[in-house]
C-alpha positions as a LaTeX table, in Angstrom:
\begin{tabular}{lrrr}
\hline
Residue & $x$ (\AA) & $y$ (\AA) & $z$ (\AA) \\
\hline
Unk1 & 0.00 & 0.00 & 0.00 \\
Unk2 & 1.13 & 3.54 & $-0.70$ \\
Unk3 & 0.05 & 6.48 & 1.42 \\
Unk4 & $-0.60$ & 10.01 & 0.22 \\
Unk5 & $-0.80$ & 12.52 & 3.03 \\
Unk6 & $-3.06$ & 15.55 & 2.71 \\
Unk7 & $-2.83$ & 18.40 & 5.23 \\
Unk8 & $-5.85$ & 20.69 & 5.19 \\
Unk9 & $-6.04$ & 24.12 & 6.79 \\
Unk10 & $-9.64$ & 25.21 & 7.20 \\
Unk11 & $-12.21$ & 26.78 & 9.48 \\
Unk12 & $-15.45$ & 25.17 & 10.59 \\
Unk13 & $-17.49$ & 28.26 & 9.66 \\
Unk14 & $-15.95$ & 28.52 & 6.17 \\
Unk15 & $-18.51$ & 27.53 & 3.51 \\
Unk16 & $-15.85$ & 27.04 & 0.84 \\
Unk17 & $-14.05$ & 24.66 & 3.21 \\
Unk18 & $-17.20$ & 22.50 & 3.30 \\
Unk19 & $-17.49$ & 22.64 & $-0.49$ \\
Unk20 & $-13.78$ & 21.88 & $-0.80$ \\
Unk21 & $-14.12$ & 18.85 & 1.45 \\
Unk22 & $-16.82$ & 17.36 & $-0.76$ \\
Unk23 & $-14.79$ & 18.03 & $-3.92$ \\
Unk24 & $-11.64$ & 16.56 & $-2.39$ \\
Unk25 & $-13.53$ & 13.43 & $-1.36$ \\
Unk26 & $-14.86$ & 13.01 & $-4.91$ \\
Unk27 & $-11.29$ & 13.17 & $-6.17$ \\
Unk28 & $-10.05$ & 10.73 & $-3.54$ \\
Unk29 & $-12.78$ & 8.21 & $-4.37$ \\
Unk30 & $-12.09$ & 8.51 & $-8.08$ \\
Unk31 & $-8.32$ & 8.14 & $-7.58$ \\
Unk32 & $-8.73$ & 5.08 & $-5.35$ \\
Unk33 & $-10.92$ & 3.43 & $-8.00$ \\
Unk34 & $-7.98$ & 3.51 & $-10.42$ \\
Unk35 & $-5.21$ & 3.17 & $-7.80$ \\
Unk36 & $-6.53$ & 0.59 & $-5.31$ \\
Unk37 & $-3.19$ & 0.33 & $-3.51$ \\
Unk38 & $-3.29$ & 4.01 & $-2.47$ \\
Unk39 & $-4.62$ & 5.14 & 0.88 \\
Unk40 & $-5.03$ & 8.75 & 1.98 \\
Unk41 & $-3.98$ & 10.12 & 5.35 \\
Unk42 & $-5.97$ & 13.35 & 5.76 \\
Unk43 & $-5.07$ & 15.71 & 8.61 \\
Unk44 & $-7.14$ & 18.78 & 9.46 \\
Unk45 & $-5.47$ & 21.90 & 10.86 \\
Unk46 & $-7.06$ & 25.00 & 12.46 \\
Unk47 & $-7.70$ & 28.41 & 10.99 \\
Unk48 & $-9.89$ & 31.12 & 12.55 \\
Unk49 & $-11.62$ & 33.42 & 10.09 \\
Unk50 & $-13.12$ & 35.36 & 12.99 \\
Unk51 & $-10.59$ & 35.04 & 15.78 \\
Unk52 & $-11.85$ & 38.33 & 17.22 \\
Unk53 & $-15.22$ & 36.79 & 18.08 \\
Unk54 & $-15.75$ & 35.69 & 21.64 \\
Unk55 & $-17.56$ & 32.59 & 22.80 \\
Unk56 & $-20.93$ & 34.35 & 22.88 \\
Unk57 & $-22.86$ & 33.59 & 19.68 \\
Unk58 & $-23.95$ & 36.34 & 17.31 \\
Unk59 & $-26.64$ & 36.07 & 14.60 \\
Unk60 & $-25.00$ & 35.13 & 11.32 \\
Unk61 & $-26.92$ & 37.71 & 9.29 \\
Unk62 & $-25.93$ & 40.48 & 11.67 \\
Unk63 & $-22.29$ & 39.40 & 11.41 \\
Unk64 & $-22.26$ & 39.19 & 7.62 \\
Unk65 & $-24.21$ & 42.42 & 7.06 \\
Unk66 & $-21.58$ & 44.21 & 9.15 \\
Unk67 & $-18.83$ & 42.51 & 7.13 \\
Unk68 & $-20.22$ & 42.76 & 3.57 \\
Unk69 & $-23.38$ & 44.87 & 3.59 \\
Unk70 & $-26.82$ & 43.33 & 2.98 \\
Unk71 & $-26.83$ & 43.44 & $-0.82$ \\
Unk72 & $-23.46$ & 41.72 & $-1.14$ \\
Unk73 & $-24.34$ & 39.25 & 1.63 \\
Unk74 & $-27.52$ & 38.21 & $-0.21$ \\
Unk75 & $-25.56$ & 37.70 & $-3.43$ \\
Unk76 & $-22.89$ & 35.65 & $-1.65$ \\
Unk77 & $-25.44$ & 33.45 & 0.08 \\
Unk78 & $-27.37$ & 32.86 & $-3.16$ \\
Unk79 & $-24.18$ & 31.85 & $-4.97$ \\
Unk80 & $-23.08$ & 29.53 & $-2.17$ \\
Unk81 & $-26.48$ & 27.84 & $-2.13$ \\
Unk82 & $-26.24$ & 27.17 & $-5.87$ \\
Unk83 & $-22.69$ & 25.83 & $-5.65$ \\
Unk84 & $-23.41$ & 23.88 & $-2.47$ \\
Unk85 & $-26.40$ & 22.14 & $-4.02$ \\
Unk86 & $-24.09$ & 20.69 & $-6.69$ \\
Unk87 & $-22.02$ & 19.11 & $-3.89$ \\
Unk88 & $-25.03$ & 17.81 & $-1.95$ \\
Unk89 & $-24.89$ & 20.61 & 0.64 \\
Unk90 & $-28.10$ & 22.37 & 1.68 \\
Unk91 & $-26.67$ & 25.64 & 2.96 \\
Unk92 & $-28.82$ & 27.43 & 5.54 \\
Unk93 & $-27.38$ & 30.71 & 6.71 \\
Unk94 & $-29.67$ & 31.17 & 9.69 \\
Unk95 & $-28.49$ & 30.60 & 13.22 \\
Unk96 & $-25.47$ & 32.03 & 14.97 \\
Unk97 & $-21.73$ & 32.38 & 14.58 \\
Unk98 & $-19.10$ & 32.38 & 17.33 \\
Unk99 & $-15.44$ & 31.65 & 17.92 \\
Unk100 & $-14.42$ & 28.27 & 16.46 \\
Unk101 & $-11.52$ & 27.38 & 18.76 \\
Unk102 & $-13.49$ & 24.67 & 20.58 \\
Unk103 & $-14.36$ & 22.88 & 17.35 \\
Unk104 & $-10.70$ & 22.89 & 16.30 \\
Unk105 & $-9.65$ & 21.54 & 19.69 \\
Unk106 & $-12.13$ & 18.70 & 19.36 \\
Unk107 & $-10.81$ & 17.87 & 15.90 \\
Unk108 & $-7.26$ & 17.70 & 17.26 \\
Unk109 & $-8.46$ & 15.47 & 20.10 \\
Unk110 & $-10.23$ & 13.10 & 17.71 \\
Unk111 & $-7.05$ & 12.67 & 15.67 \\
Unk112 & $-5.02$ & 11.97 & 18.78 \\
Unk113 & $-7.57$ & 9.51 & 20.14 \\
Unk114 & $-8.11$ & 7.47 & 17.02 \\
Unk115 & $-5.16$ & 8.11 & 14.74 \\
Unk116 & $-5.46$ & 8.13 & 10.96 \\
Unk117 & $-6.81$ & 4.65 & 10.28 \\
Unk118 & $-10.40$ & 5.34 & 11.36 \\
Unk119 & $-10.76$ & 8.70 & 9.53 \\
Unk120 & $-12.52$ & 9.89 & 12.69 \\
Unk121 & $-11.20$ & 13.42 & 12.24 \\
Unk122 & $-12.67$ & 13.76 & 8.74 \\
Unk123 & $-15.96$ & 12.23 & 9.88 \\
Unk124 & $-16.08$ & 14.72 & 12.77 \\
Unk125 & $-15.35$ & 17.64 & 10.45 \\
Unk126 & $-18.25$ & 16.54 & 8.26 \\
Unk127 & $-20.57$ & 16.34 & 11.29 \\
Unk128 & $-19.56$ & 19.82 & 12.48 \\
Unk129 & $-20.01$ & 21.32 & 9.00 \\
Unk130 & $-23.42$ & 19.67 & 8.78 \\
Unk131 & $-24.50$ & 21.03 & 12.17 \\
Unk132 & $-23.33$ & 24.56 & 11.42 \\
Unk133 & $-24.29$ & 24.97 & 7.78 \\
Unk134 & $-27.38$ & 22.79 & 7.48 \\
Unk135 & $-28.87$ & 22.57 & 10.99 \\
Unk136 & $-28.32$ & 26.09 & 12.38 \\
Unk137 & $-26.43$ & 24.67 & 15.36 \\
Unk138 & $-24.12$ & 26.73 & 17.57 \\
Unk139 & $-20.77$ & 24.97 & 17.21 \\
Unk140 & $-19.29$ & 26.95 & 20.08 \\
Unk141 & $-21.69$ & 25.01 & 22.33 \\
Unk142 & $-19.84$ & 22.11 & 23.92 \\
Unk143 & $-22.99$ & 19.97 & 24.04 \\
Unk144 & $-23.45$ & 20.37 & 20.27 \\
Unk145 & $-19.82$ & 19.42 & 19.64 \\
Unk146 & $-19.93$ & 16.43 & 21.97 \\
Unk147 & $-23.11$ & 15.20 & 20.26 \\
Unk148 & $-21.34$ & 15.49 & 16.89 \\
Unk149 & $-18.46$ & 13.44 & 18.27 \\
Unk150 & $-20.87$ & 10.77 & 19.45 \\
Unk151 & $-22.51$ & 10.56 & 16.01 \\
Unk152 & $-19.19$ & 9.61 & 14.44 \\
Unk153 & $-18.41$ & 6.95 & 17.03 \\
Unk154 & $-16.41$ & 8.92 & 19.60 \\
Unk155 & $-17.11$ & 8.88 & 23.33 \\
Unk156 & $-19.49$ & 11.75 & 24.11 \\
Unk157 & $-18.59$ & 11.99 & 27.81 \\
Unk158 & $-14.86$ & 12.01 & 27.08 \\
Unk159 & $-15.35$ & 14.64 & 24.39 \\
Unk160 & $-17.31$ & 16.84 & 26.79 \\
Unk161 & $-14.73$ & 16.40 & 29.56 \\
Unk162 & $-11.97$ & 17.38 & 27.13 \\
Unk163 & $-13.83$ & 20.47 & 25.95 \\
Unk164 & $-14.45$ & 21.57 & 29.54 \\
Unk165 & $-10.74$ & 21.33 & 30.30 \\
Unk166 & $-8.02$ & 23.74 & 29.16 \\
Unk167 & $-6.19$ & 20.98 & 27.30 \\
Unk168 & $-4.72$ & 22.07 & 23.95 \\
Unk169 & $-6.21$ & 25.58 & 24.16 \\
Unk170 & $-2.88$ & 27.33 & 23.70 \\
Unk171 & $-1.51$ & 24.70 & 21.30 \\
Unk172 & $-4.47$ & 24.93 & 18.92 \\
Unk173 & $-4.74$ & 28.70 & 19.17 \\
Unk174 & $-1.04$ & 29.09 & 18.39 \\
Unk175 & $-1.30$ & 26.74 & 15.40 \\
Unk176 & $-4.29$ & 28.69 & 14.10 \\
Unk177 & $-2.31$ & 31.91 & 14.36 \\
Unk178 & 0.63 & 30.39 & 12.47 \\
Unk179 & $-1.74$ & 29.18 & 9.78 \\
Unk180 & $-3.17$ & 32.67 & 9.38 \\
Unk181 & 0.30 & 33.84 & 8.42 \\
Unk182 & 0.86 & 30.84 & 6.17 \\
Unk183 & $-2.48$ & 31.21 & 4.35 \\
Unk184 & $-2.57$ & 34.87 & 3.43 \\
Unk185 & $-5.03$ & 34.10 & 0.63 \\
Unk186 & $-7.44$ & 32.39 & 3.01 \\
Unk187 & $-8.81$ & 28.89 & 3.27 \\
Unk188 & $-9.26$ & 26.10 & 2.42 \\
Unk189 & $-5.62$ & 25.30 & 1.79 \\
Unk190 & $-4.32$ & 21.83 & 0.96 \\
Unk191 & $-0.80$ & 20.41 & 0.99 \\
Unk192 & $-0.16$ & 17.01 & $-0.57$ \\
Unk193 & 2.85 & 15.01 & 0.63 \\
Unk194 & 4.33 & 18.22 & 2.11 \\
Unk195 & 5.12 & 19.04 & $-1.50$ \\
Unk196 & 2.21 & 20.41 & $-3.50$ \\
Unk197 & $-0.01$ & 23.25 & $-2.28$ \\
Unk198 & $-3.53$ & 23.82 & $-3.58$ \\
Unk199 & $-5.41$ & 26.95 & $-2.57$ \\
Unk200 & $-9.18$ & 27.12 & $-2.62$ \\
Unk201 & $-12.06$ & 24.69 & $-3.16$ \\
Unk202 & $-10.81$ & 23.43 & $-6.50$ \\
Unk203 & $-12.54$ & 21.11 & $-8.94$ \\
Unk204 & $-11.83$ & 17.38 & $-8.34$ \\
Unk205 & $-9.76$ & 17.31 & $-11.54$ \\
Unk206 & $-7.21$ & 19.65 & $-9.94$ \\
Unk207 & $-6.78$ & 17.36 & $-6.95$ \\
Unk208 & $-6.52$ & 14.32 & $-9.23$ \\
Unk209 & $-3.68$ & 15.90 & $-11.19$ \\
Unk210 & $-1.71$ & 16.57 & $-8.02$ \\
Unk211 & $-2.40$ & 13.10 & $-6.63$ \\
Unk212 & $-0.86$ & 11.68 & $-9.80$ \\
Unk213 & 2.19 & 13.95 & $-9.49$ \\
Unk214 & 2.68 & 13.07 & $-5.83$ \\
Unk215 & 2.36 & 9.34 & $-6.47$ \\
Unk216 & 4.78 & 9.46 & $-9.40$ \\
Unk217 & 7.33 & 11.28 & $-7.26$ \\
Unk218 & 6.89 & 8.75 & $-4.48$ \\
Unk219 & 7.35 & 5.81 & $-6.85$ \\
Unk220 & 10.39 & 7.41 & $-8.50$ \\
Unk221 & 12.14 & 8.03 & $-5.19$ \\
Unk222 & 11.42 & 4.60 & $-3.73$ \\
\hline
\end{tabular}
């Protein structure tokens, strides 16, 4: 078996990160169908689009009107709904937005608990995206996050105990800050085999081309 590692920098309130995840997974599935000996090791890393926000939730519309103005916000939301529908995402921009540090901590914890073989981190990311973008859930709420963890097979009580501790707070926050410097053009950002960087929620064909390059390099060097 040959492993291709993909490091993803994203935020859990970033709609293009959700779209990018679905497109990446299409590419991975397609690549594995023609390269059955390849496995992917996907690692998610933190980024905070709104690091200035506190833990208290704020209505999404209020936040985005202040950021973009209502006319531009409406246009952005309409476009995202059209694009999201093509990826099987039913975007709903109601609900609230808050600081995303807790969600990133939980993602780091899930990786540490289960390693790469179970894909628990990617499953958890999907659950958090679903809660935030399709169910109007407050993903700064520890109970919401712990319930998401339980849905993907993680221990709810352990997840809640972890979130209520201070474990990894500084580590994850510092990584998010480093990633803000590294990703000046925003997120999502993908790095394949620590070699090839892809910025943005690209079409599956773009990922496929880089998978092929990375695999060829790996085979040449081995």
